C-alpha positions in Angstrom: 0.0 0.0 0.0 1.2 3.5 -0.7 0.3 6.7 1.2 -2.4 9.2 0.2 0.2 11.8 -0.4 2.2 9.6 -2.7 -0.9 8.5 -4.6 -2.1 12.0 -5.0 1.3 13.2 -6.3 1.6 10.3 -8.8 -2.0 10.9 -10.0 -1.5 14.7 -10.5 1.8 14.2 -12.3 -0.1 12.4 -15.0 -2.5 15.3 -15.8 -2.1 18.6 -17.6 -4.7 21.2 -18.5 -6.9 20.4 -21.5 -6.9 22.7 -24.5 -8.5 26.1 -24.8 -11.6 27.5 -26.6 -13.1 30.9 -27.1 -16.6 31.3 -25.6 -19.1 34.2 -25.4 -18.8 36.3 -22.2 -22.3 35.1 -21.1 -21.0 31.5 -21.2 -17.7 32.0 -19.4 -18.8 32.1 -15.7 -17.4 29.2 -13.8 -14.9 28.4 -16.6 -11.1 28.6 -16.1 -9.3 31.4 -17.9 -6.7 30.0 -20.4 -5.0 33.3 -20.9 -4.7 36.6 -19.1 -7.5 39.0 -19.8 -6.0 42.4 -21.0 -8.1 45.6 -20.7 -9.1 46.9 -24.1 -10.0 50.3 -22.8 -9.3 52.6 -19.8 -11.8 52.8 -17.0 -12.9 55.5 -16.3 -12.0 56.8 -19.8 -11.8 60.3 -18.5 -12.2 62.2 -15.2 -15.8 61.7 -14.2 -18.2 62.7 -11.5 -18.8 60.3 -8.7 -22.0 62.0 -7.6 -24.9 64.1 -8.8 -24.2 67.8 -8.3 -22.3 70.6 -9.9 -18.9 70.7 -11.6 -17.0 73.6 -10.1 -13.6 75.3 -9.6 -12.9 74.6 -5.9 -11.5 78.1 -5.5 -14.9 79.5 -6.4 -17.1 77.0 -4.5 -16.9 78.5 -1.0 -19.7 78.5 1.6 -22.1 81.2 0.7 -20.8 81.9 -2.9 -23.2 82.2 -5.8 -22.2 80.5 -9.1 -23.7 80.9 -12.6 -25.0 77.7 -14.2 -23.7 77.7 -17.8 -24.9 74.3 -18.9 -25.6 70.6 -18.1 -23.7 67.4 -18.6 -25.8 64.3 -18.3 -23.9 61.0 -18.6 -23.1 60.3 -22.2 -23.5 64.0 -23.2 -20.3 65.8 -22.1 -20.3 69.6 -21.8 -18.5 71.1 -24.8 -17.2 74.3 -23.2 -15.0 75.3 -20.4 -15.9 76.4 -16.8 -14.5 79.8 -16.0 -14.4 81.9 -12.8 -17.7 82.0 -11.0 -19.3 79.4 -13.3 -20.6 75.9 -12.8 -22.2 73.0 -14.9 -24.9 70.7 -13.7 -23.4 67.2 -13.6 -24.5 63.7 -12.8 -22.9 60.5 -11.7 -20.7 59.1 -14.5 -20.6 62.4 -16.4 -17.3 63.6 -17.8 -15.9 66.5 -15.8 -15.9 69.6 -17.9 -12.6 71.3 -18.7 -11.7 73.9 -16.0 -13.5 72.1 -13.2 -11.5 70.4 -10.4 -14.3 69.3 -8.0 -17.9 68.4 -7.7 -20.4 70.2 -5.4 -23.0 67.8 -4.1 -26.5 68.7 -5.1 -27.6 68.5 -1.4 -24.9 71.0 -0.6 -26.2 73.5 -3.1 -29.3 75.7 -3.4 -30.5 76.0 -7.0 -31.9 79.5 -7.8 -32.9 79.5 -11.5 -29.7 80.2 -13.5 -27.5 80.4 -10.4 -26.7 78.1 -7.5 -25.7 79.1 -4.0 -22.9 77.0 -2.3 -23.9 75.8 1.2 -20.7 74.0 2.0 -17.2 74.6 0.7 -15.6 72.1 -1.6 -12.0 70.9 -1.7 -10.1 70.3 -4.9 -10.6 66.7 -6.3 -13.7 66.1 -4.2 -16.2 63.5 -5.7 -14.1 62.9 -8.8 -13.2 59.5 -10.3 -9.9 60.0 -12.0 -9.2 58.6 -15.5 -7.8 55.1 -15.3 -8.5 54.8 -11.5 -10.0 51.4 -12.0 -7.8 50.0 -14.8 -5.9 51.2 -17.8 -5.8 50.0 -21.4 -3.4 47.1 -22.0 -3.3 46.3 -18.2 -3.8 42.6 -17.2 -7.0 42.5 -15.2 -7.7 38.8 -14.9 -4.9 36.2 -14.6 -4.8 32.9 -16.5 -5.8 29.9 -14.5 -8.6 31.6 -12.6 -12.1 30.2 -12.2 -14.2 33.1 -13.6 -16.7 34.5 -11.1 -19.6 36.8 -11.8 -17.4 39.6 -10.6 -14.8 38.6 -13.2 -17.4 38.6 -15.9 -18.4 42.1 -15.0 -14.8 43.2 -15.1 -14.2 41.6 -18.5 -17.4 43.3 -19.8 -16.3 46.7 -18.5 -12.9 46.1 -20.3 -14.8 45.6 -23.5 -14.4 41.8 -23.9 -17.3 40.1 -25.6 -15.4 36.8 -25.8 -13.0 35.1 -23.4 -10.4 32.4 -23.9 -11.0 29.5 -21.4 -10.0 25.9 -21.0 -12.6 23.5 -22.5 -14.5 21.4 -20.0 -12.8 18.1 -19.2 -14.6 15.1 -20.6 -14.8 12.2 -18.1 -16.4 8.8 -18.8 -17.8 7.0 -15.7 -18.1 3.2 -15.9 -19.9 1.1 -13.2 -19.2 -2.6 -13.2 -20.9 -5.6 -11.6 -23.5 -8.3 -12.3 -25.4 -7.2 -9.2 -26.1 -3.6 -10.1 -28.8 -1.9 -12.2 -29.4 1.7 -13.2 -32.1 3.6 -11.3 -35.5 2.6 -12.6 -34.4 -0.6 -14.3 -35.1 -4.1 -13.2 -32.9 -5.1 -10.3 -31.2 -8.6 -10.4 -32.2 -11.0 -7.7 -30.1 -10.1 -4.7 -28.9 -7.0 -6.5 -28.7 -3.3 -5.8 -29.3 0.0 -7.6 -26.1 1.6 -9.0 -25.5 4.9 -7.3 -21.8 5.5 -7.6 -21.8 6.5 -11.2 -24.5 9.1 -10.6 -22.8 10.5 -7.5 -19.5 10.8 -9.3 -21.1 12.4 -12.3 -22.7 14.9 -10.1 -19.4 15.7 -8.4 -17.7 16.0 -11.8 -20.5 18.4 -13.0 -20.0 20.6 -9.9 -16.3 20.8 -10.9 -17.1 22.0 -14.4 -16.4 18.8 -16.2 -18.7 17.0 -18.7 -19.5 13.6 -17.3 -20.8 10.7 -19.4 -22.2 7.7 -17.6 -21.6 4.6 -19.6 -23.8 1.5 -19.6 -23.0 -0.9 -16.7 -20.4 -3.5 -17.6 -21.0 -7.1 -16.4 -18.4 -9.0 -14.4 -16.7 -10.3 -17.5 -13.3 -9.2 -18.8 -14.5 -9.0 -22.4 -17.5 -6.8 -21.3 -15.3 -4.5 -19.4 -12.8 -4.3 -22.3 -15.7 -3.4 -24.7 -17.1 -0.8 -22.3 -13.6 0.8 -22.2 -13.7 1.2 -26.0 -16.6 3.6 -25.6 -14.4 5.8 -23.4 -11.7 6.4 -26.1 -11.1 10.1 -26.6 -12.1 11.1 -23.1 -9.7 12.9 -20.8 -10.3 10.5 -18.0 -12.0 7.1 -17.4 -13.4 6.4 -14.0 -14.5 2.9 -13.1 -16.3 1.9 -9.9 -16.3 -1.6 -8.5 -14.1 -4.6 -9.3 -10.9 -2.7 -8.5 -9.8 -5.3 -5.8 -8.4 -8.8 -6.4 -11.3 -11.0 -5.6 -12.6 -13.7 -8.0 -15.2 -11.2 -9.4 -13.0 -8.1 -9.3 -12.2 -8.0 -13.0 -11.6 -4.4 -13.9 -7.8 -4.7 -14.2 -8.1 -8.0 -16.2 -10.7 -6.5 -18.5 -8.8 -3.2 -19.1 -5.5 -5.2 -19.5 -7.0 -6.6 -22.8 -6.9 -3.0 -24.1 -3.4 -2.4 -22.9 -3.9 -1.0 -19.4 -0.6 0.0 -17.7 -1.1 0.0 -14.0 0.8 2.6 -12.0 -0.4 1.5 -8.5 -3.3 0.1 -6.7 -4.1 -0.1 -3.0 -3.8 3.0 -0.7 -3.3 3.0 3.0 -6.7 4.6 3.7 -10.1 3.7 5.1 -12.5 3.7 3.3 -11.0 3.4 -0.2 -8.1 1.0 0.0 -8.5 -0.7 -3.4 -8.0 2.3 -5.6 -6.2 1.7 -8.9 -4.5 4.2 -11.2 -3.1 3.6 -14.6 -3.3 4.4 -18.3 -5.0 3.1 -21.4 -2.7 4.6 -24.0 -2.8 8.4 -23.4 -6.0 8.2 -21.3 -5.6 8.1 -17.5 -7.8 5.6 -15.6 -8.9 5.7 -12.0 -10.5 2.6 -10.7 -12.5 3.4 -7.6 -13.9 0.9 -5.0 -17.5 -0.3 -5.4 -18.7 0.7 -1.9 -20.4 4.0 -2.2 -18.7 5.9 0.7 -15.3 4.6 -0.4 -16.0 5.8 -4.0 -17.1 9.2 -2.7 -14.1 9.7 -0.5 -11.7 8.6 -3.3 -13.5 10.9 -5.6 -13.0 13.8 -3.2 -9.3 13.0 -2.6 -8.1 12.0 -6.0 -10.7 12.5 -8.8 -11.4 16.1 -7.7 -7.7 17.4 -7.9 -7.2 15.4 -11.2 -10.2 17.1 -12.8 -9.2 20.5 -11.5 -5.8 20.0 -13.0 -7.4 19.1 -16.4 -9.6 22.2 -16.1 -6.6 24.4 -15.8 -6.3 24.8 -12.0 -3.5 23.6 -9.7 -5.4 20.8 -8.1 -4.4 21.9 -4.6 -5.0 19.7 -1.6 -8.4 20.0 0.1 -8.5 22.7 2.7 -9.1 21.5 6.2 -10.6 23.1 9.4 -10.5 22.2 13.0 -13.2 21.1 15.5 -13.4 19.4 18.8 -14.6 15.8 18.9 -17.9 15.1 20.6 -17.0 11.5 21.4 -13.8 9.7 22.3 -11.9 8.4 19.2 -10.0 5.1 19.3 -6.3 4.9 18.4 -5.8 4.4 14.6 -3.8 1.7 12.7 -1.5 2.3 9.7 -4.3 3.4 7.4 -5.5 7.0 7.2 -9.1 7.0 8.4 -11.9 9.3 7.2 -14.8 9.3 9.7 -18.2 10.6 8.6 -19.5 13.2 11.1 -22.1 15.8 11.7 -21.1 19.3 12.8 -22.6 21.0 15.8 -21.9 24.1 17.9 -21.3 24.0 21.7 -22.7 26.7 24.1 -19.7 28.9 23.4 -20.3 28.7 19.6 -17.3 26.5 19.0 -17.4 23.9 16.2 -17.9 20.3 17.4 -17.6 17.2 15.2 -19.7 14.1 16.1 -18.6 11.0 14.4 -21.4 8.6 13.5 -21.4 5.4 15.6 -21.5 3.2 12.5 -18.9 3.9 9.8 -19.7 1.2 7.3 -18.5 2.2 3.8 -21.8 1.0 2.2 -24.1 3.3 4.3 -25.1 6.1 2.0 -27.7 7.6 4.3 -25.0 8.3 6.8 -22.9 9.9 4.2 -25.8 12.0 3.0 -26.4 13.2 6.6 -22.8 13.9 7.3 -21.4 17.5 7.2 -17.8 16.6 7.3 -15.0 14.0 7.4 -12.9 13.7 10.5 -9.3 13.0 9.5 -7.4 10.4 11.6 -3.8 10.0 10.4 -2.0 6.7 10.5 -1.1 5.6 14.1 -3.0 8.6 15.6 -3.3 8.0 19.4 -6.6 7.6 21.1 -8.4 11.0 21.6 -10.7 11.9 24.4 -13.9 13.8 23.9 -13.1 17.5 23.5 -9.9 16.8 21.7 -9.0 18.8 18.5 -9.4 17.1 15.2 -8.9 18.1 11.6 -12.0 18.0 9.3 -13.0 18.4 5.7 -16.2 20.4 5.5 -18.6 19.4 2.7 -20.3 22.8 2.7 -17.0 24.5 1.8 -16.7 22.3 -1.2 -20.3 22.8 -2.5 -21.0 19.2 -1.6 
């Protein structure tokens, strides 16, 4: 068995970002930028008013002074002349500051009297002005490559006059569930069989990461059937299999894929749940073989599939962020395998985060997983921990799960 850290490093080393494509701005949110976004204009394009009021010369706009209104400058309609001594121009938010003005008198600090206005509070030079280029300048990089584009980024790109953006295409991942005992939801279930859930849970996780997931038909426990199913995955960026990754008499994924030239990098990781994870290649396509137990498949998806897909999408695939909590119950000493305990999160009377591990941690119990808020991390050979001790956790809500 190899460690989680070693497995993750070997998996990530096999992945590189997929190619790029150009998409309309309206379709770019959530995608990963494939190139830096460079401003195509300066913002603001000139000195503009930050408020509704009057463009003035600060030297003239003293408390009690009366100024002559010589024009108006609505946004999009700049005043063509120049402000001279004792003069002012009615101005609005976003309007270009007229030549000669160096400040804006707020409309609530002015008393309009026909063609004149009385100043009710003195104005300092530069007051209520947004300077040209204060936000960004033409040819300035405003969004870095390798960034997941947020709604804020889309607004910034639009302001910089970009109708299209260059982004990494969505990774394409094929998901193959194997086993004579499983059926797709809604289909007839074999005697003593179960409904396949792993492929759909993994597809949902992939979709949340921005990938395009294709769930393949279930492959029977037969090497030829598995080999033929793998043929349908050719051209994908990654093949995920679930079930049959171990070495039992009916664990035939490796044998089936070997008929198509599978080169195995490793299998078996020192973790619980998720020990029988396999990683290899079918030609240029990476293959991750996940366990069949649903909780094990989910945890392996979180630890290994997630960073691999993020790397394909153009991100670094950084390790999962962890938080700390106190344990609500005593935890037994751990063995040589890294343990991931499903837990609910609570708050104590002082508002501190408390993690309560479920009493039963069977890797087939999906209802427990669905009710869990987090995973408690128990490193290899962690000593016994009394209730109230500090533990590291992975919070599902922080991952959108």
